[in-house]
N, C-alpha and C positions, 0 to 999 in steps of 0.2 A: 445327421453326421456332420454337416457343416457347422452346426451350432456347437457341437462337442469339440470340433477342431479349433474353432474360434476361442472357446473357453480355455482349451489347453494352451493356446498361444498366450493368452492373458495371464495364465498361471505362471508362465515362465518369468514374468516380470518380477515375481516375488522371490525368485530363487536366491537372491543375495541378501535377504532381509532376515534378521534374527530378532529375538525378543529380549535383548539385553536391556536391563533397566538402568537408567542413569543413577550412578551411585556416588559420584564425586562432585564436590563443591570446593572452590569455584571451578567452573568448566575450564578446560585447557584452551590453548590458543586456537582460534577459529581457523579451520581449513577452508580453502576456496576450491570447491569442486566444479565451479563453472555452472553453465546452464545445460539442462538436458536438451538435446537437439529437437526442435519442434518445427513442424511445417504449418504453413498458413492454408486454411481451408477456404475454398472459393464460394461455397454455398452460403447465401444469406437468407436464412429461413424467416423472411419477413416480406409481406406483400402489401403494397400500397395501391389500392384500386384506382386512384385518380379521381377525376370529377364524378364518375358514376358512384363513388363511395357515398356521396350525399344521398342518392336513392337507396343504396344498401342500408344506410342508417335509418332512413324513413321506413323501410320494410321491417327492420328489426324493431322499431317502435311499434309498428302495427302488430307484429307478432306478439309483442309484450302485452298489447291491449287484448289480443285474442286469447293469449295464454299467459296470464300474469303469475301463475303458480310457479314456485321454485322447483328445481330438479327433484323428481320423486326418487331419491336414492333408496329409501327404505322399501318403497313399493316395488322398484325394479329388483331389489335383492330378494324380496319375498316371492315375486312372480317367477324369478329365475330358479329359485330353490324349490318352488312348489311343483309337484308332479301332477300333470293333468293326463289321465289315462283315456282310453277309448270308451270306457264304460260310462254310461249316462250318469250314473250315481256320483262319479268323481266331480262333475261340474255342479252337482247339487249340494255338495258338502258346504257347511256354513262358512268355513274359512275361505273356500274357493269363491263362494258367492260374494263375500266381503271384499276379497281382492279384485274381483271383477267390477264391483260397484266403485271401488276406489280408482281403478283404471279408467272407468267411464267418467267419473267425476273429474279426474285430471284431464281427460281428453275432451271434455265437454266444449272447451273453446274451439276445438277443431271439428267436433261432431256436428254442432249446430250450424256453422257456416257450410260444412259439407252437405248436410241434409238440405239446407236451403238451396245449395247449388244443384243438388240432384232434383229437387222440386222444380227448380228453374229449367233443368234439362227436360223434365217430363211435361211440364205445363206449357212452356213457350211454343214448342212445335204444335201442340194441341190447340193452343189459343190462336196460333197463326192459321191453322187449318180452318178452325171455326170462323175466324175473321174473313178468310178468303171466301168461304161458302156464303157467309152473311153478305158480303159485298156483291157476290154474284146474284143474290136475290134482291138487289137494290136497297139493302139495309146496311147499317154500320158505315154510312157515308158513301155507299156505292151508287146511290141515285145521283144522276148528273143534274141536280137541281140545288140551288143555294138559296137559303132563306135570307132575306134582306133584313139586317138589324142595324140600329143606330150606332152601336159600339163595334162595328165590324173592323174598322181600322185599328182600334186599340187591341182587339183580340188577335188580329193578324200580326201586329207588331210584337205582342207578347209571345205568341207561338214562335215567331221567327227568332226572337232573342233567346228564348229557352232552347230552341233547337241548335242555335249557334253555340251557346254555352255548353250544351251537352256534347256537341261535336268537338269543341275545343278540348274538353276533358277527355273524350275518347281519343283525340289526337295525341294528347300528352301520354295517355296510357299506352297507345301503340308505339309511340316513340320510346318509352321506357322498355317495353317488351322487345322492340327491335335492338335497342342499345344493349340490353342484357344478352340477347341472342348473339350479337356480334362480339361482345366481351367474352362470353364463354368460348366461342370459336377461336378468338385470338389467343386466349390464355391456354387453351388446349394445344394449339400449335406451338406456343412458346414454352410449353411444359417440357418439350424435348430437351431444351438446353438445361432446364432445371434438373431433370432426371440425370442427364449426362454429368452435371456438376456434382450431384450426390454420389454417383458411381466413382467419379474422379476422387472425391474426398475419401470414400471408403478405400480406394486403391492406395491413396497416400497414407491412410491410416494403417493399412496392412504393411506397406513397404517401409514405413518409418519406425514401426515398433521394434524390429530387430536391431536397428541402429541405436535406438534408445537403450535397449537391454545391453548391447555391447558397450555403450558409453558408461552405464552404471558399473559394469564389471571393470572397465578400464580405469575408473576412478579409484579402484582399490590401490592402484600404483601410486596415486597421490598420497593416500594414507600411508602406504608402505614406505615411500620415499621420505615422507616427513618423519616417520618413526626411525628409519635408518639414519637420517640426518641427526636426529637427537641422540641416537645411540653412538654415532661417530663423535658427537660432541658431549659425550657423557662426562668428560672432565670439566669443561666449562659449565655444564648444566648441573650435574649432580655434585661435582667437586665444588663448584661455586656456591651451591646451596649449603653444603656442609660448612664451607669456609665462612659464609655469612652468618651461620648460626653461632660459630665460635668468635666471629669478628667482634661481636659486642663486648666480649671480655678481653680478647687478645689484643686487638688494635689499641685500645686505650692504655693497656699495660705497656706495650712496646713503645707507644708514643711517649708515655711518661718516662720510660728508660732513656729513649732517645733525647727527650728534653733535658733529662738530668745530665746526659753526656754533653750536651750543649752548655748546660749550666756550669759544668766543670771547666770547660774551655773559657767561658766568660769569667769565671772566678780567677783563673790563672791570668787572664788579660787584665783584670781589675787589680790583682796583686802586683803585677808587673808595672802597671800604670802608676800605682801608688809609690812603688820604689823609685821609678824614674822621675816622677813629678817631684818627689821629696828631694831627690838629688839636685834637680834643676833649681828648685827654690832655695835649697840650702846654699848652693853656690852663689846665687845672687845676693842673698841676705848677709852672707859672711863677708863679701867684698864691701857691701854697704856699711856693715858694722865696722870694718877696718878703717874705711875712709872717715866715717863719723868720729871714730876714736881719735884719729889723727887731727881732725879739725878741732875737736874738743881739747886736745893737749895743746895745740898751737894757740888756741884762743885763751886757754888758761895761762900759758906763758906770757901772752901779751898783757893779760890783766894783772900779772905780777910785776909789771913795769912800775917804776917809781912815779910815773905820771899819774897813776891811779890813786896815789896817796894824797894827791892834792885835794883841797877841800871841795873844789868845784866838780871833781870827777869821782870822788870816793863813792858817793851814793850810787851813781850810775854804774860804776864798775862792780859794786856789790850786787846790784840787780842782775847784771849780765852774768856775774859769777854764779849766782844762785840758779840761773836758768840753764846752766850747762848740762845738768842731768837729763834734760829733755832731748838732747842730741843723742838718741840711741834708737836701735831698731825695736819694733813692737812685736812682730811675728818672728818667733825663733823656731825654725823648722829643724834645727840641729838637735834639739832635745827630744824629737819624736822617736818612738820605738820603731825599730826596723821590722820588715815583714819577710825577711829572707828565709826564715825557717818555714813559714807557711808556703812560700813559693817553692821551696825545695820539696816539701811533701806533696804539693799539688803536681809538681813535675813528675814525681815518682808515680803518682796515680795515672798521669797521662801517658806514661810509658806503655800502658795497656790501652789499646784503642777500643774504648767502650762502644763507640758508634758502630765500628765494624762488627762487634759482637751482636749488637741489636739488629743490624742489617742482616746478619746471618739468620737471626730469629725471624725477621720479616720474610726472608727468602724461603726458609723452611715452611713457614705458614702459607705463603703465596704459592708454594709448589703443590698445594693440596689437590687442585684439578689434575695435574700431571700424575700425581700419586694415585688418584682414583682411576685414571685412564689406564695406567700400567697394571693395576691390580685387577681390572675387569675385562681384559682383552679376551680371555677364553670364553667367559660367559656371554659377552656381546656377540662373539662369533656364533654361538649356539642360537641366540635370539634371532640373529639375521637369517640363519638357515631356517628357523621356524617360520619367519615371515614369508620367505620364499616358498615354503611348503604350503602355507595358507593360500597364497596367490595362485599356485599351480593347482590346488584343489578347486578353487573357484573357477578357474579357466577350464579345467577338465570337466567339471560338472556342467557348465554351460554348453560345452561341445557335445556332451552326451544327450542333451535335450534335442528333440527333433523339431527345432524351430523352423528350419528351412522347409522341411517336408510339410509341416502344418501350414506355413505361409503359401507354399505352392498349391496345396489343396484348396485353401481359401481363395487364392487368386483365380484358380480355374473355375471354382464355383461362382465367383463374382463375375468373371468374364462370360460364363455361360448365361448367367442371369441378365447381364447387360445385353448380350446378343439376343436373348429371347425378347427383352423389352424393345430393342431396336427393330426386331423383325415384326413384332405385332403393333408397333406404334403406327405404321401406315394404316393398319386395319382400324385402329382407334380413330385416326383422322378421317378415314372413309366413313365410318359410322357417325362420327361427329358431323360430317358433311350432310349425311341424310337427315340427321336431327336438325341441323341448321336450315336445311331446305324445307323440312316440315314446319318448323317454327316460322320461317319466312312466309310460307303459304298462309299460315294462320294470320300473320300480320297483314298479308295482302288482302285476305278476306275483309278484315276490318277497314283497311285502306280503301277497298272497293266501295264499301258502304259509305265511308266518309266522302269519297269522291262524288257519289250520287247526292249526298246531303249538301255538300258545298256547292255543287253545280246547281242543285235545286234552289238553294238560297240565293245564289248569284243570279241565275236566270229569272227566278221569280221576283226578286227585289228590283232588278234592273228593268224587267219587262212589264212590271205591274203598272196599270193606268187606272187611277182611282175614278176617272170619269167614264171609263168603259163599263158597260153592264156585264154581268157574269157570262152572258152568251156571246158577247162580242170581245172577250179578252184576246190579247195578241198571242202570236205564235210563241214568242220567247217566254212569256209568262206561263202559257200552257205547258211548254217544255219543262220549265222549272218544276211545275207540279208533278209532271210525269216522272222526273228524276227523283223527287222526294218519294213517290210511291214505289219506284224501283228500289230505292234504298230501304224502304220498309220491307219490301219483299225479300231482299237479300238478308236483311236483319233476321227475319223469321227463319230463313234457310240456314244461316251460319251460326247464329248465337248459341244454339244448344251444343253444337260441336265445340265452340270455343269454351263453353262452360264445362264440358266434360274434361277437356285438357286442364282447365283451371282447377277443378276439384281434385283431379289426380295429383297434379304438381303441388297444389296447396297442402294436401294431407301429407304427401311424401316429404317435400322440402321443408315444410314447417316443423314436422316432427323431428327430422334429422337436425335441423337447426337447434331445436329446444332440447333434444335428447342426446345429441352427439357434440355439436360444435360449441355451444355455450358451456356445457360441463367439461369439455376438453380444455377450454380456455381457462377456467378457474380450477381445473384438475380434479373436479368432483368425479369425473368419469373414472379416473384411476382408483378412487376410493371404492367405487362399485366393483371394479375388477379385483381389488384387494380384499374383498369380503371373504372371510374364511369359508371354505367348503362350497364356494359358489360355482366355480368352473369344474370342480371335481369333488364329489361328496366325500371322497376318502382323503383328500389333501386339504390341510388347513391353509397353507400358502402355496398357491399354484405355481408361481414363478420359481420359488426356491426348490420345489419338487422337480421342476423341469431342468433347472440349471445345476443345482447342487445335490440333487437326488435326496433331499431331506426336506419334507414339507413343514417341519417344525421351526425352521429358521425364518426369522422375520425379514424376508426379502420381498418388498412390495413394488408394484409397478410405479406408483407415485414417487417413491424414493429413488428408484433407478432412473426414471425420467428426469427428476430434479437434479440429480447428480450429473447426469450426462449434459443437461442444459447448462450447468455450471462448469462443464468441461473438466470434470474430475476423472481420475484414472479409473479404468474399468475394474481393476483389482479391488478397489474399495467399493465401487458402485455395486458390484455383484456379490460382495462379501466372500470373495474367493478364498479368504483365509480359512473358511470352514471346510473347504475342499482340498486345500493344498497346505500341508503342514511344513512350514518353512524350516523349522528346527531339525527335521529329519534329514534335510539336504545340506544345510549349512548352519552348523552350530557354532556361532562366534563365541559363545560362552566357553566352550571347550578350548578354543584357541587362546582366548584371553587368559584362561586359567593357566595354560602352559606358559604363556608369556610372564604371568605374575610369578609363577614358581621359579622361572629362570632369573627374573630380576631380584626376587627375594634372596637368592643365593649370593648376591653381591656382598662381599665382606671386605671392607677397606680398613687397613691397619694404619693408624696415625701416631703410633708410639715413637716413631723416629723424629717427630717434630720436637725440637728443643728451642724454646723461645730465648732463654738467657742462661748460659752455663754458670758454674760456680765461680769461675774466674771473674766474670762480669759482676756477680753479686759481691765478691770480695773487694773488687775495685770500688764499688759504690760505698761499701763500709769504710774502706781506707780514706776515701774522700771526706766522709762525714767526720772522721777523726783527725783531719789535717790541721786543726788548731785555729782556724779562721775566726771562730767565735771568741778567741782569746785576745784579739787585737783591741787596743785602747782607742776605740772610734771617737770617744769624746775629746781626747787630746788632739786628735787630728782636726776635728771639726772646730775646736776652739782656736787653734792657730790659723786655720783657713779663714775664719771670720774676722781675725784681727787686721788692722791697717799695717802698712809697711813700717812706718816710723811712729814714735810716740807723739810727735808734734809735726805740724806742717812746716817743712823746711823753708818754703817761700815766706811764710808768715814770720818764721823765726828770723830769717835773713833780713826782711824788711824792718822788723822791730829792732834788730841789732843795728842796722844802719841808721835808723831814726835816733837811737840812743847815742850813737857815735856823733851825730850832729849836735847833740847837747854838750859834747865835750869841747874844750878849747881847741882851736886849730893847732894841729901839730901832728907828730908821728903817731900818737895813740889813736887819734881819730882816723888817720889813714890806714893804720893797721887793722882797726876794727872793721872798717869798710872793706878791706881786702878779705878779711875772714867772711864777711857777709857774702861777697861775690863767690868765694869758694863754696859756701853752703848752697848758694843758688846753683852752682855748677854741679855739685853732687846731686841736687834734686833733679836737675835736668838730665844728667847723664846716667843716673842709677835708679832714683826713686820712680821717675816717670816710666822708664822701661819696665821696671818691676810691676808697675800698675797697668801699663798700656801695651807693652810689647807682646806680640802674639805668643812668643815662646813662653813667657812667664804666665800670661793670661790663660793660655791653653793648659799649662802645667797645673795652675791653680784650679781651673775648671775640671780637668781630668781627675785631679786629686780629690776634689769635692765629690764628683760623680762616683768615682770608684769607691771611695770610703762609704758613701751613702749606700751604694749597691751592696757592698760587702756587709755593711751593718744590717741592711734589710733582709738579706738572704741567709746570713750566717745563723740566725735564730731558727730558720725553717729547714736547714739542711738535714738534720737528724730525722725530723718527722717525714720529710719528703723521701729521703732514702728508704726509710722503713716502709712507707706507703708504696713506693715503686717496687721494692722487693716483694712485698705482700701481694700486690696486684699481679706481678709476673708469676709468683708461685701459685696464685689462685687460677690464673689462666692455664698454666701448665698442668695443674691438677685436673681442670675441666677437660683438657685434651686427653689426658692419660686415662681418666676414669669414666667420663661421660661420652666419649667418642662413639662407642658402640651404639648407645641409645640414640644419639643424634643421627648417626649414619642410617640406622634402621628407619627412623622417622622420615628422613629426607629421601631415602630409597623408596619408601612407600609413596611419597608425593611424586617422585620421579616415575614410579610405576603407574600411578594414577594418570599422569600426563600422557604416557605412551598409550595406555589402554583407552584414554579419552579420545585419542585419534580414531580408534576403531569404533567407539560409540558414536562419534560424530558421523563417521561414514555410514553406520547402520541407520542412524536417525535420518540422515540425508536420503538414503535409499528408500526408507519408509515414506518420507514426505514426497519424494519424486514419484514413487509408485502410486501414492494416493492422489496426487494432483497433476502429474505431468506425463508419466509413462502410460501409453495407450489411452490417452484422454478421449473419452467417448462422445465428444461433441458431434461427430458425424452421425452417430446413431440417433441422437435427439433431432438432428437436422432432417434425417430420413423420416422420422415420425411426424415432425412439424410439416414437412413437405407433403406427405401423403394425406394427413388429416387436416391440419390447419390451413394450408395453402391450397392444395389441389381440391380436396373434397369440399371444404367449407368456403374458402374465399373464391375459388374458381367456379365450382359447380353449384353448390347450394345457394350462395348469394345471387348468382346469375339466374338460377331456376326460380328462386323466390321473387326476384325482381320481375321475371318474365310473367309468372302467374299474377303478380300484383298489378302489373300494367294491363295484362289481358283480361283479368277479372274486373278491373275498373271499366274497361271498354264494354264488357258483356253487361254489366249492371246498368251503365248509362245508355245502353241501347234501348232499354224499356222506355224511359222518358223521351228519348229521341224518336222512337216509333210513334208514340202518342202525339208528340208535337208535329211530326212530319205529316201524319194522317190529317190532323186538324188544319195544318197550314196549307196542305195541297188543295183544299177546297177553295182557298182564296187565290190560287194561282192558275188552276185548270179552267178551261173553257167549259161552261155548263150547257146542257141541252135546253133547259127551261129556266125561266126566272119569274119572279113575282112582278106585277104591274100595279099602278095606282088607279083607283076609281074616282069618280066625281063625288067627292065627299060632301059637297054643298047641296047637290040636288038629291042625293040619296043618303040621307043621314042615317036611316035605319041600317043600311047595308054597311055603313062605317062601323056601327056597333057590332054587326055580325062578323066583320072581317078582323076586328080587333083594333086596338088603339094605335097600332103602327101604321095603319092606313094602306097596307099592301094588299094586293089581291091574291087570294089563295084559291087557286083553281080547284083544288081537290075538294073544297067544300061544296062545290056545285056538281061535281061529277061530270063536267063537260070540258072539252078542250077549248082553250082560249084562242079565238081566231086571230088574236093580235100576234101570238108567238108561233114560231115554227120550231120543230125539234129535229135535230140531226140523229136522234135516237142512238147515238154512239155511247156505248157503255165502256167503262175501263175494264 
């Protein structure tokens, strides 16, 4: 029930998703839906064992030596699927025999050490019993008599060293076992916080999911508001798009017409400048011409004087008389044709404000967005109502879903489970205390043996006197030997018990490590669980049959765990789309089709747009026929380029004065010099101003520029006017005839943009549900906590380390027993000992006694009177 409620909650996350396919390129403007609210989970599903991890790795290496075979995935699958009945014949079937042999082959690494351990358990108590009985019969070192040998000191040192090394190894083993025991206890006590953390994360998971669903639903308002904003701005958006489509033709045409209006004004100004400049220049040149004429007349009258008839002055007067024709103006602006006719025609053209007409065309064209807005008000109102209807459907649907009820049931179940764990956790701690106490007793058994061995080595080594005979050894040395024999006795009593515990924990912990922990770490264990028909012979996929009620869906334990490990949404992890048909609850396609139909009904009429009326076109044609091209531009340019006078008046005056000096002194000379001064005065007062005064220079320059401007443009006026009128007519034709097609195309783009917002919303919801909504990281943390951390890291690693240390102790007890028994002979006080005979006087007896020269009383069968015996036996 709890699982079904949980799955139902997760299904709700998909309630706002549809299967709309992205249809439009390029995508519309990106919407910012923000981030789905997410909580931070406390559980860190990772365990670092600390310094004891070195021992854990050593145990793992040992297990690899014992069991180097890889995980038997195929074997486990076959064994699980194979049915072993109660009939004897089932086990004798060939396939079952093969599977059994394969299992034995795989477990041979555990079977052999376990068999040796059991053999240890059976033989060591038996050997201890036989050893005890043998010593009671004064055999096996039980006789309190020590044979004297030359290498006795070397043997004693070797036995002591071997025993000390064995004791050190046993000490290390018992320390490992004790550390593992303490580690397991401390981790079990600390597991309470880890369990509480997992329950807290699950509670956060349940409590945060409704808020995430509400956030997904609420972000529909972001989409709707953006769509409404674009609908309110249909003029700037759709109208501007339509306008931009026509602008490529319309704007250049209107710009050309406006440029032509400017050209008309410039032409008028140029004509007026020509007229004014010519008048200014005519005035100046006419006054100069009059003055030069007067000077020329006066000079001619002077040359008519009788003084010029004299022989000395005749030639000079003739030269001067011949040069009088040079005193005349060179540039004659009076003969230039006037431009008053052209000015009058251009003024008539300018009576109609062409610029104003063009601006009206601009205004009509720029009014396209307002025109679109005014003609789509009713349709936009219907679309807005449709968007509100979609939002209300989404909200009402989410309210119909029993989210709160499902969450309440799940929370109750979670609370009950947590209470159950909390209630039974003290029981777990209590049993763990019993386990800890039992393991501590086992460690104390080994420690007791070690205490006897260390005390025996200490007392024996410190109390040993090499000058003392075996029967006269000191009390400390004898005590050391007794400690060693006590350690031997306790070794026989405890070692088989230790080995039983070692065998049981070795087989159990080793197999769990190799068959559960290692395959869980590399996820091979999930592949076994995902084997078709393994857990249920009628279901191909067990998990999909439980969750989705359909065993044919490929839903695997490995994929679910991997997705949860990556913190993906549970909707995607469990393939809930196979259980929850989203389109049946929220079909965005249906709504987008309604929106599309509404938008397609938009019909904008642009026939009222007039770029340039007939008056404006007639005005352009009148301008082109104003007669500007009939002006004699060459005559103007010729006069402009001429100098003011035919001769330089200063040079003429200087030359005149020089020739006057050639005449005899008298009235003629003075008269000619007076005329020369008059010519200089005319030059300074009239010619120089004509050449340098701003008024005349500007008039000449303006005349030059205006004539050249008129000359340059007059030849192009007809062509330009025709081109402008053709461009305007073409743009007007485009608006009048192609507007419907352009509006349909741009309306389609506008519709795609509006619908694109909904597609973005749907894709965002899909991605959010896939990766963010109900992210199942806590579920993976629960599995990791239960298996990887608690079972493998806490329990199995500690158990394996415990048997590893305790097993090493048990094994090295055997050489310790042997060395302790041998060494105790050198520390304990003997009852009898060998003595020396007189080898020089009784040479044959020396041969009889052996080469060592010691007296062996048992050869004679009599008691040696030299020695006394305490007859104490151990």
